[in-house]
N, C-alpha and C positions, 0 to 999 in steps of 0.2 A: 340963278336958281335959288329959291329960299331955302335957309338952313333948316333943317329938322331941329327942334328945340325940346330939351328936358326943363321944367321948371318947377319949382315950389317943393312940396313934400314928396313929389313923384321923382324927383331927380336922383341920379344915381348916389347911392350912400356908401356902396362898398369900398370906394376908394379913401373914404374919411378915415375909416376903421385901419387902413394901412399906411395912411400918410406918414412920412417921415417928420422929425420935430423941425426940420427946417423949410417945411412946405409953406408956401405963400399963404399968409392969412387971407389976402383978397382973393386967391383962387379957391381956397377952401369955403369962403362965404359964399362965393359963386355957386357952387357944387352944392352947398347944403340948402341954401335957400332961394337963390336967384334963378333965372333961366340961362341955361347953358345949350349952345349949339352941339352939334355932333362933333364939328371941326375942335371947337374949344374943349370937349371932354377928350378927344383923342390927344390932343396936345398935351393937356395936364397930366392925362395918365402916363403918356412917353415920359414926361418930364420926371415924374414921380419914379418911374423904373429906373431911369439912368441915373436921377440922385441918390438912389438907394444902393443899387448896385453897380454903378459906373457904366462905362462903355465897353468892358471887357468882352470880346466876343463869346467867351465860355460861360457867361453869367445869363444872358438874355438872347434868345434866338427869335427870328422873325417868323411868326406863325400866322399871322393874318386875322388875329382876333380869336382864333381857336384855343390858344394856350395863354396869352397873354395880352395887355391891352392892344387897342388897334393902331395906337400912335407909335408903336414900335416897328410896324411894318409899313412899306409904299404901296398899300392897297389901292384898287382901282377907285374905290370910295371911302372918303376919310374914316367912316366908321366901320370900315372893312366888311359892310353887309351889302347883301345883293337883294334889291327890292325885286320880287316876282313880277312878271307882266303877264298879260292877259294870254290865256291858254296853258300856263304853266301851272303845275299843281302845288297845293299848299306845303308848307314845309313839314315833314315828319319831327316828332321830339323824342328823346330819349325818354325812356320812363325814369323814376327816381334813382332807381337801382337795377342792376342786371349782372348777370354772369353769363360767360359763353366759353367753351372751347372753339379753337378754329385749326384750319389746316393753312399753312404758309407755302405759297407757291413762289420760287426764286426762279424767274425767268432769265435764262442767258443766252440762249439763241433763237434767231427768227422772232424776237418781240417786237419788232418794227411792223411785222404784218399781221398781229393777234394782239391787238390792245385790249386792256380790260376796260370794264370790269368782266369777269368770267362767271357763268352760270355753273357752279360747280368746278371741276377741273377746267384747265385751259383747253383751248380747241383741240380737236383729235390730230390736226397736223403737227402739232406738238407733242414730244413724245419724253415720258419721264426718264430721267437719267441722262439722255442726250441733249435735251432742250431745257428741263427745268428740274429742280430738286423740291422735296416734298419735305416738310417738317411740321410740327405740332406745337401748340401753345394754347393760352387762355387770357382771357380779359376779365377783371373784376371790376364793377363801377357802383359809386354810390355818391349820389350828389347831395346827400342829407349830412353827409360828415361835415363836423366843424371843429376846428382848432385854432391854436394861437396862429397858425401859418396862413389861415383863410379858410376857405369852402371846399367841398368836393374832394374824394378820396379815388384814386384808380389805380390797378396794377396789372401790367401787360407781362406774362411771363413765357419765356421762351424757352422750350426744351431742346438741348444739344445743339440749337442752332440760333445765335443770337441774332437781334435786329440787325440786318446786313445794310445798314445806310452809313457806316464807318469805314475808313481806310485801313481797316485790321481784319485778320481772320476772324470768322465768326462762328468756329465749331466749338462753342462752350455755351452751357445753360446760363441764361441773365434774367433780370427782371427790372423793368422801370417801374418806380412808385412814386406816384404823386399824391402829397397830403396838403392841401391848400395849394400854395404858389411854390412850395419846395418840392423839387423833382430828385429822387434818388436813383443810382445804378446799383444793383446788386448782383454778385457773382456767387458761385457755389463752390464747397471744397472739392466736390467729384470732378470738376474740369475746368476750375478757374486757371486762367492764363498765368504764368510766371511773372511776378511783378505786379501784379492787379491787385488793388485792395478788395477785401469782402464787400464794402460800400463806400461809394465816392458821391460826391455832390454834382449832380448832372446840371441843374440850373437852380438859380433862386427865384425865378420866376416862371414857371411852366406848370400853371394849374391844368387840371382834367378838364376835358370839353364840357361847356355848359350845355344843357338839356336842349338848346336851341342852337347849337354850334353850326348846324348845317346852313344858318343864315348867312355865314361868312364864305361859303362857296357857291359858285355859279352852278344853276341848273344846267344839265346836259341832257338834251334829247337824244343824241346819238349814244352816248355811254347808257342812258337808260334803254334804249332798243335793244342793246345786246343782251340785257336781262331778261326781256320778255314783257308780257301784258303787266301793267300796273307798277312796273319797278320805278323807281326814282333814283338817279345817280347824279352826283356833283362833283365836278372836277375844274382843276386848272393847272396849267403849266407857268411857272415862274422864271423869269431870266436871272441868272445867278449873277449877273454883273451890277445890275441894279435893283434886283428884287421886284420887280415889277411884272405882274400877271401879264400875260403874251397870248394866251390861247385857253379857251373853254373847251372842254372835252379831252379825252385822252388821245385821240387820233387827230392828226397825224403825229407819229412820234417826234419828240424834240429833245432826245437826249444829248444830241450832239450839237446843239445851239452854242453852249450847253445850257440846258434848262431842267428844271426839275417839277415833277409831277406830283399831286396831292388829290386823292379822289376817295369818295364814300359812297356807299350804295345801300339802299333799303329796297326790299321786295316783299311780297306778301307771304304771311308766315304759313299759307298752305294754298291750295289750289280752290279752295271753296271760295264761292262768290261773295265779296266783301269781306275777305280776311283782311284783318290789321296789317300794316306793314310793320317789319323789324329789320334791324341791322342785317345786312347781306354780305358786304365785304368792305374792306379799307384796301384800297389799292394807291400805289406809291412809286417813286423812284428811290432804288437803292444807289449804293455805290457801284458805278457800271463797269470799273475794271478790276482787275487782281489787288488784292487778295480777296474781297468780298464778291467780286463778280456779279453783281445783281441789279441789272438795268431796270427791270420792272420787278415788283415784288406785289402780290396779293394775299391777304390774310382773309380767308373765306370762313365766316362763322359755321358751326356745324350742330350746335345744341344750344341756342341762344334761349334764354329763359329770364323773365323779370324776378328775379331772385336775389335778395339782399346777400352779398358777400359775407363771409366769416371774417372779421379781423384778425382772430388768431391764426388763420391760416394765409393771411394775405400782409396787410401793411402794418400789423403789428411788429414785424422784425426791423423795422426803421423808427417806428412810432416815439421810442424814448431816446433817439440820437440827437445830439446837437448838431445842427448843419455846419455852425462855425467851426467844429471841431474837425469837420471831415476834409478830406483832399479832394481838389477838383478833379474831375473825370479825365478831361481832356481827350475825349474820344473822337472828336472830328480832328483834331491836331495831336495825334498820339507824339510826335517828335519833339514837342514841348517840354516834356519830362521824361525821366527815367522809368515809367512805369511799364512801357512797352518796348523793351529793347528790341532793336533791329528794324523798327517800322520806320519808313521816312516819310517826307512831306506828300500830302496827297498830289496825285498826279491828274484829278478829275474833281470838280467842286463837290461839295457834300451839302447837306442840309444846313450845316453849320457856317458855310461859306456864302449863303444867300445874301446879296447885296454887298460883298466885299471879295469876291473873286477876280482876280486880276491876271489868272493862269500862272502856270509854274515854269 
């Protein structure tokens, strides 16, 4: 199969602005003015990431092109994109900026028979309190933000129940803030766990999703059908041992393979004919055993609007910090430092163990 090429002035330039001093002059020349295949581009990006941040697992995570360069992850395609086939709908795009509150459902019972995405609450066969927990949060997104760390800003704020993908208790308020490539983890005085800093460095290369991020996910007709007419859902499961995608669509459940789910859905903004699509839900695997106990998680947007976030209420709380002075978060491996006393090594793989899980 012929490789797709990026040539001349249209070749990607974002890498050049971030390349380290030791980057290959030949590689930079190819990127700046020559023809670069998707494979070569992915390899160059991966090399740059590892040259800049090393191979420490807590620095760069496998995100399949959504949050960092494609070459970091063992994608089905080297550029981590899924060309759409005949009969599949065109990919929706994020607007330049948006905000939304959301309801988070942490499904811990009978999740195998009730796969996401959910059209509102989980199916009626699941009962709140018995089978799932409800909490709240909000997301703020601005692709036009620019700074020394790169492009794009995003904040995900979790009220009283932090993101349950880590092998720790999540009964506290937290925020994830990405400014360009730098991602911060923030906790608050009201309920910060003992020993946890106010701000720590989550990753040195974890940018907000680009407006076309859904091109990095396969379209799932089955997931889409669960949301009704004109909805479009995208998801896959990845095997944690080698990191490779093993299934398109949330069903059947693959938690016990073990594998990890990543999915995103768009749905019409209203019942009116021709209503535009907007984000509907983000659904994914959490940490499936105690203490988080979150095999399946779904964040369902409730008041999505294309409104530019106010920096003073979002990312200004970290914008003046020097990442080099911050402690690493170690949220996926809390036993590696003294920040979270009493936590032990994970008994089940997390997002941070993709590609390196060998069992415990």
